ZATILUM-426343 format. One line per 5 residues: number of its first residue (from 1); for each residue x, y, z of N, C-alpha, C. Coordinates in nm, 4 decimals. Layout:
BEGIN
NUM = X,Y,Z,X,Y,Z,X,Y,Z ~ ...
//
This chain:
BEGIN
1 = -1.7361,-5.2849,4.8801,-1.6025,-5.2525,4.8294,-1.5931,-5.2901,4.6817 ~ -1.5208,-5.2120,4.6088,-1.5022,-5.2307,4.4650,-1.4278,-5.3617,4.4392 ~ -1.4723,-5.4347,4.3384,-1.4098,-5.5622,4.3046,-1.3282,-5.5559,4.1757 ~ -1.3822,-5.4906,4.0715,-1.3142,-5.4854,3.9423,-1.2968,-5.3410,3.8978 ~ -1.1726,-5.3070,3.8645,-1.1423,-5.1731,3.8143,-1.0659,-5.1888,3.6835
6 = -1.1021,-5.1080,3.5861,-1.0273,-5.1067,3.4608,-1.0024,-4.9635,3.4175 ~ -0.8901,-4.9458,3.3516,-0.8575,-4.8184,3.2888,-0.8349,-4.8469,3.1423 ~ -0.9199,-4.7921,3.0586,-0.9043,-4.8032,2.9141,-0.8310,-4.6779,2.8679 ~ -0.7201,-4.6985,2.7986,-0.6364,-4.5846,2.7604,-0.6013,-4.5906,2.6122 ~ -0.5764,-4.4753,2.5551,-0.5412,-4.4634,2.4138,-0.3917,-4.4906,2.3946
11 = -0.3612,-4.5946,2.3186,-0.2215,-4.6265,2.2879,-0.1671,-4.5334,2.1792 ~ -0.2542,-4.4887,2.0906,-0.2123,-4.4002,1.9804,-0.1503,-4.2703,2.0336 ~ -0.2082,-4.2183,2.1401,-0.1609,-4.0933,2.1994,-0.0708,-4.1166,2.3202 ~ -0.0305,-4.2420,2.3406,0.0595,-4.2810,2.4490,0.0094,-4.2374,2.5870 ~ -0.1149,-4.2730,2.6163,-0.1713,-4.2458,2.7483,-0.1324,-4.3536,2.8495
16 = -0.0518,-4.4513,2.8065,-0.0116,-4.5589,2.8962,0.0551,-4.5078,3.0243 ~ 0.1484,-4.4119,3.0170,0.2114,-4.3661,3.1421,0.1106,-4.3147,3.2452 ~ 0.0088,-4.2407,3.2009,-0.0934,-4.1910,3.2930,-0.1729,-4.3082,3.3519 ~ -0.2084,-4.4042,3.2667,-0.2857,-4.5198,3.3124,-0.2059,-4.6042,3.4108 ~ -0.0795,-4.6302,3.3798,0.0047,-4.7126,3.4666,0.0296,-4.6443,3.6006
21 = 0.0514,-4.5142,3.5977,0.0745,-4.4384,3.7207,-0.0482,-4.4422,3.8112 ~ -0.1643,-4.4220,3.7520,-0.2879,-4.4250,3.8297,-0.3149,-4.5652,3.8829 ~ -0.2920,-4.6675,3.8009,-0.3120,-4.8055,3.8445,-0.2219,-4.8379,3.9632 ~ -0.0975,-4.7921,3.9588,-0.0039,-4.8153,4.0685,-0.0522,-4.7463,4.1968 ~ -0.1003,-4.6244,4.1834,-0.1484,-4.5521,4.3016,-0.2708,-4.6206,4.3626
26 = -0.3608,-4.6688,4.2779,-0.4784,-4.7406,4.3268,-0.4349,-4.8671,4.4008 ~ -0.3388,-4.9384,4.3437,-0.2871,-5.0602,4.4077,-0.2194,-5.0272,4.5405 ~ -0.1334,-4.9256,4.5405,-0.0586,-4.8887,4.6611,-0.1492,-4.8365,4.7728 ~ -0.2462,-4.7536,4.7372,-0.3290,-4.6879,4.8387,-0.4498,-4.7701,4.8831 ~ -0.5098,-4.8434,4.7852,-0.6331,-4.9156,4.8175,-0.6182,-5.0673,4.8110
31 = -0.5038,-5.1143,4.7624,-0.4809,-5.2585,4.7529,-0.5637,-5.3270,4.6460 ~ -0.6083,-5.2509,4.5469,-0.6936,-5.3052,4.4413,-0.6151,-5.3210,4.3113 ~ -0.6355,-5.4338,4.2440,-0.5728,-5.4556,4.1145,-0.6531,-5.3846,4.0068 ~ -0.5824,-5.3323,3.9078,-0.6444,-5.2590,3.7983,-0.6081,-5.3251,3.6669 ~ -0.7079,-5.3497,3.5838,-0.6854,-5.4042,3.4499,-0.6662,-5.2876,3.3544
36 = -0.5535,-5.2879,3.2824,-0.5286,-5.1842,3.1825,-0.5721,-5.2379,3.0460 ~ -0.6503,-5.1571,2.9750,-0.7043,-5.1973,2.8458,-0.6554,-5.1003,2.7390 ~ -0.5762,-5.1512,2.6472,-0.5242,-5.0694,2.5373,-0.6372,-5.0403,2.4389 ~ -0.6477,-4.9145,2.3976,-0.7547,-4.8724,2.3090,-0.7014,-4.7640,2.2158 ~ -0.7908,-4.6879,2.1587,-0.7514,-4.5803,2.0681,-0.8511,-4.4656,2.0758
41 = -0.8379,-4.3719,1.9853,-0.9338,-4.2635,1.9751,-0.9303,-4.1611,2.0870 ~ -0.8199,-4.1536,2.1595,-0.8087,-4.0546,2.2658,-0.8803,-4.0907,2.3941 ~ -0.9206,-4.2168,2.4060,-0.9986,-4.2592,2.5229,-0.9110,-4.2718,2.6478 ~ -0.9684,-4.2357,2.7615,-0.9100,-4.2592,2.8936,-1.0277,-4.2681,2.9885 ~ -1.0722,-4.3920,3.0133,-1.1915,-4.4134,3.0946,-1.1621,-4.5089,3.2082
46 = -1.2182,-4.4784,3.3226,-1.2016,-4.5604,3.4415,-1.3386,-4.6171,3.4780 ~ -1.3423,-4.7494,3.4892,-1.4666,-4.8194,3.5208,-1.4435,-4.9032,3.6462 ~ -1.5359,-4.8924,3.7407,-1.5305,-4.9724,3.8631,-1.6616,-5.0490,3.8752 ~ -1.6513,-5.1814,3.8786,-1.7702,-5.2668,3.8883,-1.8769,-5.2259,3.7867 ~ -1.8343,-5.2090,3.6627,-1.9215,-5.1775,3.5483,-1.9805,-5.0364,3.5518
51 = -1.9317,-4.9527,3.6426,-1.9809,-4.8150,3.6518,-1.8701,-4.7198,3.6065 ~ -1.9002,-4.6360,3.5095,-1.8036,-4.5376,3.4617,-1.7840,-4.4308,3.5693 ~ -1.6594,-4.4173,3.6158,-1.6350,-4.3156,3.7186,-1.5557,-4.1969,3.6659 ~ -1.4926,-4.2129,3.5482,-1.4259,-4.0986,3.4873,-1.4111,-4.1233,3.3381 ~ -1.4352,-4.0183,3.2592,-1.4163,-4.0232,3.1147,-1.3456,-3.8962,3.0697
56 = -1.2288,-3.9130,3.0114,-1.1542,-3.7984,2.9590,-1.2331,-3.7296,2.8488 ~ -1.3017,-3.8064,2.7676,-1.3786,-3.7470,2.6582,-1.4937,-3.6612,2.7114 ~ -1.5492,-3.6997,2.8242,-1.6577,-3.6210,2.8841,-1.6031,-3.4988,2.9578 ~ -1.4942,-3.5164,3.0319,-1.4394,-3.4094,3.1159,-1.3370,-3.3206,3.0443 ~ -1.2859,-3.3677,2.9305,-1.1862,-3.2939,2.8516,-1.0553,-3.2712,2.9272
61 = -1.0201,-3.3695,3.0117,-0.8960,-3.3624,3.0876,-0.8669,-3.4999,3.1455 ~ -0.7451,-3.5171,3.1935,-0.7114,-3.6382,3.2673,-0.7577,-3.6224,3.4121 ~ -0.7861,-3.7347,3.4787,-0.8282,-3.7245,3.6188,-0.7109,-3.6970,3.7109 ~ -0.7402,-3.6304,3.8201,-0.6437,-3.6169,3.9288,-0.6503,-3.7474,4.0078 ~ -0.5355,-3.7966,4.0519,-0.5345,-3.9240,4.1238,-0.6250,-3.9203,4.2465
66 = -0.6215,-3.8101,4.3207,-0.7005,-3.8029,4.4435,-0.8498,-3.8128,4.4166 ~ -0.8972,-3.7583,4.3040,-1.0408,-3.7647,4.2769,-1.0844,-3.9066,4.2418 ~ -0.9974,-3.9815,4.1758,-1.0296,-4.1204,4.1445,-1.0305,-4.2027,4.2728 ~ -0.9300,-4.1827,4.3575,-0.9257,-4.2566,4.4840,-1.0495,-4.2287,4.5685 ~ -1.0920,-4.1028,4.5760,-1.2110,-4.0673,4.6518,-1.3360,-4.1328,4.5923
71 = -1.3458,-4.1327,4.4598,-1.4611,-4.1969,4.3952,-1.4652,-4.3460,4.4265 ~ -1.3489,-4.4100,4.4236,-1.3444,-4.5538,4.4519,-1.3778,-4.5833,4.5975 ~ -1.3344,-4.4987,4.6885,-1.3634,-4.5187,4.8300,-1.5135,-4.5048,4.8591 ~ -1.5813,-4.4213,4.7815,-1.7222,-4.3960,4.8093,-1.8158,-4.4988,4.7444 ~ -1.7608,-4.5901,4.6661,-1.8457,-4.6925,4.6026,-1.8731,-4.8085,4.6963
//
């Protein structure tokens, strides 16, 4: 089971609402705490136990909540 999850989000582009919403869903559905990390440069990355599971810069979009939950369940 996943122990540490973080969402690094761009404060410059106000990605906080997306990060907070996803963190809440992860907490509500999986009971896992998420560390939110303020960043810049358009970043929105989700890391679980030091493994990158989603990168907005790589995918050119925000993640769907269900795909993140599925990725976390399969780790």
